[in-house]
C-alpha positions, 0 to 999 in steps of 0.5 A: 072509297073506304078500301082506299083510305085503309090502304093509305092509312096502312101505308102511312103506318108502314112509313112511320115504322120504317122511319122510326127504325132508321137511326143515325149514330153521330160522331163520338157516340155509341148506341147499346142495342138490345133485342127482346131484352138481351144485349144485341150489339153496339152501334158506332158512327153511321146509319143503322137499322133496327127491327121494329118492335123487337130491337130497342136502343138501351143506352146512348153513350158518349165517348168524349172525355168527361169531368167529374167534380166531387164535393170535399171529402173529410180525410184524416192524416197519419198524424191525426189531422182532419182536413177536407179535400175535393177532387176532380176526375177526368175519365172516358168511356172505352166500352159502352157495353160494360159501362151499361151493364157493369155497374148500376150508377157509374158516377156514384160508384166513381165518387165513392171509389175516389173518396175511399182511395183518397182516405187510404192514401192520405192516411199514410201521409202526415200533414206536411207531406199531404200539403207538399205531395199533390203530384204524388197523390194524384198519380197514386189515385189515378193508378188505383181508380183506373184499375178499379174502373176497368171492369166498368168500361171506364178509363181514368185519365187524370185525377187532380186535388182541387183544394186541400182545406186544413182545420182553421187553427192549422190554417191560421198557424200556417198563415203566421208561418208564411208571414214570418217567412216572408218577413225573414226573406224581406229582411234578408233582401233588405240586408243584402241590398244595404250591403250591396249599397255599402260596397258600392259606396266604398268602391266609389270612395276608393275610386275617388281617392285613387283618382285624387291621388293620381291627380296629385301625383300628376300635378307634382310631376308636372310641377317638378318638371316645370321647376326642372325646366326653369332650373335648366333654362336659368342655368343655360342663361347663366352659362350664356351670360358667362360665355358672353362675358368671357367672349367680351373679355377675350374680344377686349384682350384681342383688340388690345393686342391688335392695338399694340398698347404701350406700357403706359396704357396697360398701367392705365387699365390697371388703375381703372381696374383698381378703381372698380375694385375700390368701388366694390363691396370688398372690405380689404384692398391691397394697394400696389407698392408702385402706386406713386409711379402709377399716379405720375403716369396718370398726371402725364396722360392728363397733361397730354390730353389737355395740351391736345385740346388747347392746340388749335386745329390746322 
């Protein structure tokens, strides 16, 4: 019975030892393995087996891109202005072995290297260049850090200046300058708007005056055409009246000619014409020399008329 228990216990121990020797390496990770204290190999993704009591996993290394956000560092520009700048470093482990054995504390080493590189770069720039050359500073820092961290198995993908904090006095002066610039732009914009408005008003007045002048011109043309039409119609009416008078005179003469009037009738018509002339507005009348003869003819005609009235009808 005791021997059976010993066998069972021994079997359990063996199972536990074997189970502890089996490792599954997940995606985006790597295991650094040592044998008897010396580097043996690097395990990548998959199922791995290590020799019990001889091999050990020295370090679990993540192969994902990581971010290191460092505290603001004091730096001095070329024109002796002290400011504080905090940086963000994006890096990735490319060699787990170098990362494990290359440097004692990789993150502390990267932080110190970042601060030193930043001071060197900012020391060659003046304040205005520092504030306006973020992209240039980022590029220079990334290149320098990437070269310096390569022996540590680390690749620096990107470096960003998170904040640039100038001294309070300079910051206040910058705010005043920005305020003055905004006010200047606002004044320029307002002046341009007022100018544009004045131009629009002037163009509107000009257009109104043009339309008014065109309307007056059209009215004058219509008035002139109306007067012309009225004059033409009046002239046509007068011409028609003259034609009618002339036609009437011609008809009267034709009728007289057709009637074959006697000399006495013609003289009578002359008396009637003389009477009409006497009734006119003329101030001078020329009396014919034979007026007495005309008077005798008139008396004769009158007597004949009265005789005709007194003669009884048949």
